[in-house]
C-alpha positions in Angstrom: 81.4 30.8 1.7 81.5 31.5 -2.5 78.9 33.9 -3.7 76.0 32.6 -5.9 74.0 34.5 -8.5 70.8 34.9 -10.2 70.1 36.9 -13.7 67.3 38.4 -15.5 67.5 39.2 -18.7 64.9 42.0 -20.5 65.0 43.9 -24.0 61.9 45.9 -25.2 61.6 48.4 -28.1 59.9 50.8 -26.0 56.7 52.3 -27.0 58.0 54.4 -29.9 59.6 52.6 -32.0 58.9 49.4 -34.4 62.3 48.0 -34.0 64.5 46.6 -31.5 68.3 47.8 -31.5 69.1 46.8 -28.4 70.0 43.1 -27.4 71.3 41.2 -24.0 73.7 38.2 -23.4 74.1 36.5 -20.0 77.6 33.6 -20.6 78.5 30.5 -18.8 82.1 30.7 -19.5 85.6 28.6 -18.0 86.5 32.0 -16.8 83.5 33.2 -14.9 79.9 34.5 -15.7 79.6 37.2 -18.0 76.9 39.6 -18.8 76.5 42.2 -21.6 74.1 45.0 -23.1 74.5 46.5 -26.3 72.5 49.5 -28.0 73.1 49.8 -32.1 72.9 52.9 -34.0 72.1 52.8 -37.4 69.7 53.2 -40.1 68.1 50.3 -42.1 68.2 47.8 -39.4 72.2 48.3 -39.0 71.7 49.0 -35.4 70.5 45.7 -34.6 73.0 44.1 -37.0 76.2 45.7 -35.4 74.6 44.9 -31.8 74.0 41.3 -32.9 77.5 41.3 -34.2 79.4 42.3 -31.3 77.4 39.9 -28.9 78.1 37.2 -31.4 82.2 38.0 -31.6 81.7 38.1 -27.9 80.4 34.5 -27.3 83.1 33.6 -30.1 86.1 34.5 -28.1 85.0 33.4 -25.0 84.0 30.3 -26.0 87.7 29.4 -27.8 90.2 31.6 -26.3 92.0 29.3 -23.9 95.3 31.6 -22.8 95.9 32.7 -19.1 94.7 36.4 -19.6 93.9 38.5 -17.1 89.8 39.7 -16.4 90.8 43.3 -17.3 92.5 41.8 -20.6 89.7 39.5 -21.4 86.9 42.1 -21.7 89.2 44.5 -23.3 90.3 41.6 -26.0 86.6 40.7 -26.5 85.9 44.3 -27.2 88.1 44.8 -29.4 86.7 41.6 -31.4 83.4 42.6 -31.2 84.8 46.2 -33.2 86.4 44.2 -35.8 83.6 42.1 -36.5 81.1 45.0 -36.6 84.0 47.3 -38.5 84.7 44.5 -41.4 80.8 44.3 -42.0 80.9 48.0 -42.3 83.1 48.0 -44.6 82.2 45.4 -46.7 78.1 46.7 -46.9 77.0 50.0 -48.1 74.0 49.4 -45.9 75.6 49.2 -43.1 78.4 51.9 -43.7 78.0 53.6 -40.4 76.5 51.2 -38.4 77.8 50.8 -34.5 76.9 49.9 -30.8 77.5 51.0 -27.3 78.3 48.0 -24.9 78.6 47.4 -21.3 80.0 44.0 -20.0 80.7 42.5 -17.2 83.1 39.2 -15.8 82.5 37.6 -12.2 85.2 35.7 -11.3 85.8 34.0 -7.4 83.6 37.5 -5.5 84.8 39.9 -8.1 83.0 41.7 -10.5 85.5 43.0 -13.2 83.9 45.8 -16.4 84.6 47.5 -19.4 82.5 49.5 -21.6 81.4 51.8 -24.6 79.5 54.5 -25.0 76.8 55.5 -22.7 75.5 51.8 -22.2 75.9 51.9 -17.8 76.9 49.4 -15.0 74.9 50.3 -11.7 76.0 48.8 -8.4 72.8 48.3 -6.0 74.0 47.8 -2.1 72.6 48.6 1.2 69.5 50.8 -0.4 72.0 53.1 -2.4 72.6 52.5 -6.4 75.7 53.9 -7.4 77.2 54.3 -10.7 80.3 52.6 -11.7 80.5 53.8 -15.6 81.1 57.4 -17.2 78.8 58.1 -20.4 81.3 58.3 -23.0 78.8 61.4 -24.6 79.0 64.9 -25.2 77.3 65.9 -22.3 79.6 64.0 -20.0 82.4 65.6 -21.1 80.7 69.0 -20.9 80.1 68.2 -17.3 83.6 67.0 -16.6 85.2 70.6 -17.9 82.4 71.9 -15.5 80.6 73.3 -18.5 77.1 71.9 -17.8 75.6 70.2 -14.1 73.9 66.8 -14.5 70.7 68.5 -14.1 71.3 70.6 -17.1 72.6 67.6 -18.9 69.0 66.2 -19.2 67.3 68.3 -21.3 70.5 68.9 -23.2 69.4 68.8 -27.1 72.4 66.8 -27.6 72.1 64.5 -24.4 72.0 61.7 -26.8 75.5 62.4 -28.5 78.2 59.6 -27.7 81.8 60.0 -28.5 83.0 56.3 -28.6 81.3 53.3 -29.9 82.7 49.8 -31.6 82.6 49.5 -35.3 82.9 53.3 -36.4 86.1 52.9 -36.5 89.3 50.2 -37.3 90.7 51.3 -33.7 87.6 51.1 -30.8 88.2 52.6 -27.1 86.7 50.8 -24.4 87.3 51.9 -21.0 88.3 48.6 -18.8 87.8 49.6 -15.0 90.8 49.6 -13.6 89.9 47.8 -10.0 87.0 45.3 -9.7 83.5 45.6 -7.5 84.4 43.5 -4.5 81.1 41.5 -4.0 79.0 40.7 -1.6 76.2 38.9 -0.6 72.9 41.2 -0.8 74.7 43.0 -3.6 73.0 43.6 -7.3 74.5 44.7 -10.4 72.5 46.3 -13.1 73.4 46.9 -16.3 71.4 48.8 -19.1 70.7 50.9 -22.2 70.1 54.7 -22.1 66.5 53.7 -22.6 66.1 52.7 -18.6 68.1 55.6 -17.0 67.1 58.2 -19.5 63.2 57.8 -18.9 64.0 56.6 -15.0 65.7 58.7 -12.7 68.5 57.0 -10.1 65.9 57.5 -7.5 63.4 55.8 -9.4 65.8 52.7 -10.4 66.7 52.5 -6.5 63.1 52.3 -5.4 62.0 49.5 -7.7 65.0 47.7 -6.9 64.8 47.9 -3.2 61.2 46.1 -3.3 61.3 42.7 -1.7 60.5 40.9 -4.8 62.6 38.6 -6.7 64.8 39.6 -9.5 63.0 38.7 -12.5 60.1 40.7 -11.2 62.6 43.8 -10.5 63.8 43.2 -14.4 59.9 43.1 -15.1 59.4 46.6 -13.5 62.3 48.4 -14.5 61.2 47.9 -18.2 57.4 48.7 -17.4 58.6 51.8 -15.4 60.4 53.2 -18.3 57.7 52.5 -20.8 55.2 54.1 -18.6 57.7 57.1 -18.3 57.4 57.6 -21.7 59.3 54.6 -23.3 60.9 57.0 -26.0 63.5 54.4 -26.7 64.5 50.8 -26.6 65.5 49.8 -23.2 66.9 46.8 -22.4 68.7 45.6 -18.7 70.3 42.3 -17.2 69.8 42.4 -13.7 72.2 40.2 -11.5 71.5 39.1 -7.4 74.4 38.2 -5.6 73.6 36.4 -2.1 
């Protein structure tokens, strides 16, 4: 039998910031369902602008693309076009000159979940009570971890833990990382896309505990955001949570 899904998406400014530079999106396209989370950066509302441009560029891309592209190429091209949209505006308007955004995007097609990301927004898979991080952050501390110079525990308190190495809009040629293999979805699986406002406030064990609760997808998404705020709410926090059944 085909696997169905339910989605809940929430975005919150957090407890310390007045504006929300995150954006979330859920699209129904001819290629399948598309989920997206962006975390904008840049002063004077530039982060908001970058995230909005990224979402709109992806919406526009999936609304007009008619080629028979593979899911991998669809995600890559969508992120290229998002990058171009941001970079173009940044070059034309001085107030947006250094704006950019992280992005994590997923495409669900015939039981397979394809995904790609730029920056430190993440995709998690929750299966049979266990949470697994599927993306690796494009961040300075993750680079140090990969080099064996830092442990994950040390990274949590590193003074440069918020420094990212890749983002959409900062250069004319982005470096999206498209996962080489899709996730084979099983009934009972959950996919979580989020900005770092969630995973810097909650540990994987805390996220896992919330997702284990026998409540609706909407309630789980609400609890994730509420607990991130209760844990400090130091940043905007956004989640897209998908239940497969």
